[in-house]
Backbone as CSV, one residue per row, in Angstrom:
resi,resn,N_x,N_y,N_z,CA_x,CA_y,CA_z,C_x,C_y,C_z
1,UNK,52.514,158.141,100.662,52.964,157.553,99.352,51.797,157.045,98.508
2,UNK,51.929,157.240,97.244,50.861,156.842,96.353,51.698,155.237,95.990
3,UNK,50.042,155.011,95.818,50.112,153.526,94.824,50.685,153.378,93.991
4,UNK,51.656,152.181,93.527,52.470,151.517,92.574,51.963,151.035,92.180
5,UNK,51.890,151.006,90.567,51.308,150.424,89.873,51.821,150.090,88.388
6,UNK,52.900,149.907,88.920,54.532,149.492,88.394,55.184,149.005,88.996
7,UNK,55.719,147.661,88.414,56.971,147.086,88.978,57.975,146.130,88.183
8,UNK,58.931,145.602,88.614,60.276,145.230,88.299,60.437,143.436,88.293
9,UNK,59.318,143.163,89.611,59.229,141.961,89.780,59.395,140.983,88.676
10,UNK,58.733,141.129,87.540,59.174,139.678,86.501,60.115,139.560,85.673
11,UNK,60.763,141.060,85.588,62.586,141.282,85.030,62.907,140.804,85.753
12,UNK,63.397,141.121,87.423,64.099,140.226,88.014,64.019,138.945,87.894
13,UNK,62.681,138.365,88.216,62.897,136.955,88.237,63.356,136.313,87.239
14,UNK,63.265,137.055,85.834,63.579,136.514,84.205,65.026,136.467,84.985
15,UNK,65.490,137.876,84.929,67.198,138.285,84.625,67.743,137.028,85.835
16,UNK,67.198,136.917,86.708,67.823,135.689,87.567,68.185,134.146,86.754
17,UNK,66.725,133.763,86.530,66.535,132.612,85.544,67.642,132.555,84.407
18,UNK,67.714,133.570,83.884,69.125,133.601,82.959,70.198,133.672,83.565
19,UNK,70.585,134.256,84.371,72.052,134.070,85.175,72.330,132.891,85.178
20,UNK,71.265,132.217,85.859,71.654,130.817,86.433,71.550,129.887,85.515
21,UNK,71.382,130.245,84.390,70.990,129.358,83.076,71.958,129.410,82.244
22,UNK,72.463,130.680,82.560,74.160,130.808,81.393,75.446,130.346,82.367
23,UNK,75.391,129.804,83.634,76.535,129.979,84.357,77.420,128.358,83.804
24,UNK,78.532,128.395,83.599,78.954,127.153,83.304,78.480,125.907,84.162
25,UNK,79.431,126.107,85.305,78.873,125.342,86.359,77.442,124.483,86.292
26,UNK,76.783,125.240,86.371,75.153,124.933,86.178,74.774,124.193,84.775
27,UNK,75.056,124.943,84.121,74.513,124.458,82.965,74.961,123.706,81.993
28,UNK,76.610,123.131,82.672,77.088,121.890,81.652,76.917,120.812,82.465
29,UNK,76.676,120.910,83.779,76.384,119.729,84.589,75.114,119.487,84.945
30,UNK,74.275,120.144,84.011,72.549,119.817,84.091,72.129,120.079,85.574
31,UNK,72.389,120.961,86.438,71.603,121.775,87.683,70.399,122.219,86.953
32,UNK,69.134,121.562,87.870,68.319,122.060,87.394,67.620,123.288,88.136
33,UNK,67.520,123.976,87.447,66.720,125.669,87.559,65.578,125.614,87.558
34,UNK,64.775,125.943,88.711,63.192,125.589,88.941,62.680,127.465,89.096
35,UNK,61.631,127.823,88.430,60.923,128.788,88.233,59.635,128.887,89.403
36,UNK,60.330,129.055,90.384,58.781,128.461,91.354,58.804,127.822,92.509
37,UNK,58.070,127.150,93.330,58.507,125.868,94.008,58.319,124.571,93.389
38,UNK,59.397,123.747,93.750,58.727,122.556,93.148,57.806,121.600,93.673
39,UNK,56.501,121.106,93.172,55.311,120.642,93.507,55.613,119.750,94.550
40,UNK,56.746,118.518,94.334,56.953,117.823,95.466,58.577,117.197,95.223
41,UNK,59.033,116.526,96.288,60.137,116.161,96.109,60.915,115.418,95.410
42,UNK,59.822,114.631,94.374,60.086,114.097,93.404,60.103,114.272,91.933
43,UNK,60.097,116.087,92.344,60.746,116.855,90.865,62.160,117.228,90.974
44,UNK,62.718,117.261,91.913,64.226,117.379,92.137,65.061,117.059,91.761
45,UNK,65.940,117.239,91.333,66.896,116.338,90.635,67.896,116.330,91.803
46,UNK,69.401,115.612,91.078,70.200,115.706,92.449,70.714,117.198,92.411
47,UNK,70.625,117.709,91.400,70.908,119.353,91.924,70.156,120.205,91.522
48,UNK,69.734,121.347,92.156,68.274,121.975,91.502,68.906,123.288,92.387
49,UNK,68.479,124.517,91.992,68.038,125.969,92.330,66.568,126.434,92.232
50,UNK,65.674,127.072,92.885,64.547,127.130,93.070,64.288,128.586,93.175
51,UNK,63.804,129.607,92.275,64.169,130.461,92.150,62.445,131.291,92.775
52,UNK,62.512,131.945,93.849,61.456,132.259,94.796,60.246,131.267,94.459
53,UNK,60.848,130.300,95.751,60.017,128.963,96.151,58.912,129.500,97.402
54,UNK,58.195,130.067,96.817,57.567,130.547,97.971,56.597,129.453,98.646
55,UNK,55.719,129.604,99.876,54.311,129.094,100.344,53.698,130.349,100.740
56,UNK,52.473,129.769,101.468,51.706,130.691,102.103,52.242,131.446,103.356
57,UNK,53.013,130.822,103.637,53.685,130.727,105.310,55.231,131.747,104.970
58,UNK,55.921,131.783,103.871,57.008,131.991,103.322,56.986,132.873,101.888
59,UNK,56.776,133.998,101.836,56.599,134.075,100.407,58.109,134.517,99.576
60,UNK,57.619,134.399,97.978,59.177,133.597,97.591,59.833,135.314,97.119
61,UNK,58.779,136.510,97.424,59.373,137.657,96.550,58.539,138.238,97.789
62,UNK,59.618,139.410,98.022,59.051,140.626,98.978,59.327,141.857,98.189
63,UNK,58.601,142.979,98.126,58.388,144.272,97.431,58.353,145.164,98.345
64,UNK,59.405,146.763,98.463,59.082,147.265,99.385,59.577,148.512,98.564
65,UNK,58.816,149.554,98.850,59.059,150.811,98.567,59.566,151.925,99.044
66,UNK,60.683,152.722,98.955,60.876,154.164,99.746,61.008,155.513,98.702
67,UNK,60.734,156.280,98.862,60.551,157.837,98.395,61.526,158.356,98.272
68,UNK,62.224,158.734,97.067,63.513,159.183,96.464,63.176,160.357,96.202
69,UNK,63.582,161.859,96.694,63.432,163.473,96.489,64.112,163.784,95.938
70,UNK,65.241,163.312,95.665,66.595,163.960,95.528,66.638,164.914,94.193
71,UNK,66.095,164.686,93.356,65.995,165.297,92.093,65.092,166.126,91.513
72,UNK,63.999,166.697,92.360,62.906,167.558,91.809,61.889,166.800,92.127
73,UNK,61.108,165.821,91.365,60.586,165.677,91.367,60.738,163.984,92.212
74,UNK,59.229,163.335,92.776,59.362,162.329,93.366,59.913,161.197,92.510
75,UNK,60.466,160.030,93.262,60.808,158.952,92.650,60.428,157.905,93.571
76,UNK,60.506,156.697,92.815,60.169,155.468,94.262,61.769,154.285,94.037
77,UNK,62.213,154.016,94.675,63.098,153.281,94.909,62.172,151.704,94.964
78,UNK,62.257,150.772,94.217,61.831,149.523,94.403,63.159,148.747,94.613
79,UNK,62.590,147.751,96.180,63.415,147.039,96.488,62.844,145.653,95.960
80,UNK,63.358,144.714,95.661,63.004,143.402,95.139,63.399,142.273,96.156
81,UNK,63.314,141.479,97.006,64.025,140.621,97.722,63.093,139.304,97.269
82,UNK,63.737,138.217,96.628,63.867,136.804,95.807,64.650,135.739,96.442
83,UNK,63.458,134.827,97.348,64.474,133.977,97.666,65.119,133.082,96.826
84,UNK,66.022,132.243,96.934,66.982,131.144,96.206,66.998,130.167,97.205
85,UNK,66.316,128.926,96.746,67.030,127.929,97.162,67.594,126.939,96.542
86,UNK,68.763,126.345,96.721,69.965,125.844,96.342,69.710,124.231,97.153
87,UNK,69.460,123.277,95.974,69.825,122.167,97.005,70.660,120.508,96.354
88,UNK,71.307,119.943,96.948,72.096,118.931,96.812,71.702,117.661,97.124
89,UNK,71.522,116.295,96.580,70.945,115.624,97.252,71.798,113.847,96.750
90,UNK,71.975,112.910,97.294,72.218,111.854,96.766,72.001,110.942,97.203
91,UNK,71.950,109.505,96.857,71.093,108.479,97.395,72.289,107.929,98.928
92,UNK,73.194,108.493,99.095,73.865,107.889,100.184,73.961,108.657,101.500
93,UNK,74.818,108.490,102.530,74.163,108.991,103.749,75.949,110.310,103.876
94,UNK,76.794,110.090,102.957,77.670,111.401,102.902,77.073,112.948,102.618
95,UNK,77.209,113.520,103.910,76.917,114.898,103.625,77.950,116.038,103.258
96,UNK,79.338,115.741,103.454,80.003,116.452,103.147,80.094,116.787,101.820
97,UNK,80.060,115.747,100.932,79.941,116.330,99.239,78.625,117.031,98.930
98,UNK,77.879,117.168,99.765,76.785,117.504,98.904,76.241,119.217,99.493
99,UNK,77.127,118.968,100.862,77.752,120.856,100.983,78.311,121.420,100.502
100,UNK,79.663,120.948,99.914,80.230,121.197,99.064,79.707,121.424,98.024
101,UNK,78.790,120.343,97.463,78.697,121.061,96.074,77.395,122.570,96.270
102,UNK,76.656,122.757,97.267,75.228,123.559,97.293,76.566,124.659,97.148
103,UNK,77.707,124.790,98.483,78.573,126.315,98.166,79.308,126.171,96.635
104,UNK,79.823,125.477,96.087,80.540,125.646,94.413,78.758,126.545,94.105
105,UNK,77.780,125.986,94.580,76.197,126.585,93.381,76.336,128.132,93.787
106,UNK,75.955,127.711,95.487,76.025,129.154,95.490,77.273,130.007,95.134
107,UNK,78.120,129.972,95.044,79.348,130.516,94.468,78.968,131.095,92.994
108,UNK,78.563,129.756,91.889,78.110,130.546,90.613,76.849,131.660,90.955
109,UNK,76.083,131.394,91.626,75.225,132.502,92.271,76.051,133.833,92.310
110,UNK,76.584,133.568,93.394,77.269,135.259,93.499,78.293,135.913,92.450
111,UNK,78.851,134.777,91.396,79.631,135.390,90.859,78.759,135.973,89.163
112,UNK,77.886,134.868,88.706,76.888,135.571,88.389,76.223,136.915,88.596
113,UNK,75.675,137.408,89.725,75.566,138.638,90.385,76.518,139.589,90.156
114,UNK,77.533,139.344,90.673,79.076,140.623,90.410,78.899,140.681,89.136
115,UNK,79.052,139.877,88.302,78.973,140.021,86.700,77.744,140.508,85.881
116,UNK,77.062,140.496,86.802,75.740,141.447,86.116,75.392,142.699,87.371
117,UNK,76.266,143.659,87.590,75.464,144.647,88.950,74.052,145.137,88.388
118,UNK,73.837,145.766,87.289,73.221,146.685,86.335,72.608,145.545,85.522
119,UNK,71.266,145.781,85.364,70.460,145.112,84.533,69.764,145.890,83.272
120,UNK,69.828,146.636,82.459,69.022,147.598,82.351,67.223,146.902,82.006
121,UNK,66.430,147.569,82.611,64.921,147.346,82.377,64.518,146.333,83.697
122,UNK,65.331,145.770,84.163,65.218,144.776,85.746,65.693,145.190,86.819
123,UNK,67.008,145.702,87.208,67.576,146.326,88.151,68.588,147.133,87.919
124,UNK,68.676,148.341,88.946,69.757,148.764,88.931,71.229,148.571,90.168
125,UNK,70.967,147.939,91.002,71.904,147.172,91.664,71.426,145.709,92.160
126,UNK,72.676,144.895,92.423,71.860,143.597,92.557,72.869,142.832,93.849
127,UNK,72.572,142.202,94.780,73.356,141.726,95.346,72.676,140.552,96.343
128,UNK,73.612,139.517,96.730,72.854,138.448,98.219,72.472,139.488,99.245
129,UNK,71.801,138.870,100.112,70.957,139.073,100.912,72.637,138.743,102.212
130,UNK,71.846,139.357,103.497,73.023,139.723,104.693,72.860,138.170,105.338
131,UNK,71.467,137.082,105.023,71.904,135.703,105.433,71.724,134.569,104.531
132,UNK,72.130,133.513,105.009,71.972,132.363,104.614,72.190,130.804,105.642
133,UNK,70.510,130.351,104.942,69.865,129.778,106.080,70.351,127.780,105.577
134,UNK,70.858,127.109,106.293,71.552,125.559,105.582,70.592,124.887,106.262
135,UNK,70.518,124.335,105.475,69.650,122.726,106.049,69.779,121.568,105.702
136,UNK,70.806,121.034,106.311,71.035,119.586,106.391,70.530,118.273,106.825
137,UNK,70.391,117.452,105.809,68.853,116.599,106.239,69.564,115.250,105.919
138,UNK,69.235,114.094,106.886,69.998,112.695,106.544,68.598,111.945,106.729
139,UNK,68.376,111.243,105.397,66.882,110.171,105.145,67.088,109.289,104.936
140,UNK,66.339,108.438,105.114,66.432,106.849,104.485,66.540,106.904,102.818
141,UNK,66.337,108.121,102.205,67.033,108.055,100.740,68.096,108.795,100.673
142,UNK,68.829,109.417,101.576,70.187,110.265,101.613,70.624,111.112,102.216
143,UNK,71.306,111.823,101.146,71.654,113.440,102.660,71.399,114.266,101.318
144,UNK,70.779,115.246,101.995,70.679,116.469,101.323,71.286,117.816,102.124
145,UNK,71.484,118.431,101.283,71.632,120.269,101.582,70.803,120.967,100.665
146,UNK,70.766,121.834,101.821,69.769,123.096,101.001,70.210,124.582,101.722
147,UNK,70.163,125.012,101.046,70.956,126.563,101.345,69.622,127.598,101.205
148,UNK,68.966,128.457,101.800,68.220,129.195,101.377,68.645,130.764,101.126
149,UNK,68.443,131.536,100.273,69.363,132.989,100.392,68.037,133.897,100.075
150,UNK,68.430,134.973,99.932,67.912,136.303,99.478,68.715,137.008,98.746
151,UNK,68.074,137.071,97.202,68.843,138.135,96.623,68.135,139.733,96.410
152,UNK,68.755,140.730,96.584,68.311,141.715,97.050,68.210,142.559,95.789
153,UNK,67.346,143.351,94.683,67.542,143.993,93.308,66.686,145.048,93.869
154,UNK,67.339,146.349,93.216,67.027,147.285,93.847,66.970,148.298,92.312
155,UNK,65.772,149.117,92.275,65.216,150.255,91.064,64.601,151.188,91.033
156,UNK,65.255,152.297,90.516,64.351,153.231,90.931,63.290,153.221,89.827
157,UNK,62.079,153.473,90.167,61.180,153.392,88.757,60.108,154.743,89.324
C-alpha cells in the first residue's frame, strides 16, 4: 500500500462540529460544543460535547485505509473514527436527570448523523460506532454522567 498524502480528517471534524452546532436541542439550550479536549474540568459547563478529546493514551481520531480495486484503478477507502464525549453535570447528587440528559444529547448526535449520511468533501457514509462507554460519577461537586462514543466516517479518496 502506498503512503497517503491526503486525508479528510479536518473536514470530518469540521462537519461534526457543524452538525452538532445546528441541532435545536444543542443550540437552543446552550450545550457547550468543544473542538478537542477541555484543558480542565473548570472549562466544562453543565452540558457539553467534546469532539476528538484525545489524550496521549487514547487518540481522539483513528484513521485506517483499505485498498479498493473494483473499478480499474486502485482507490483507497479512508475510515476516520472520531471519539466524542458527551457529558452532563449538576451541583446535586441526582444521577437520573444527568443520565437522561446525556441520552437526549446522544439522540441529537444520532439524528444529526442520520440527516447527514453523505457530506460532499467530508464523507461518503457516517454512523455511530458499535460501542458506547458510560461513566456515572458522584463527587462532592455533584453528579456527572459522561458517555464516550465513536463516530465512523468513510470516504473514497
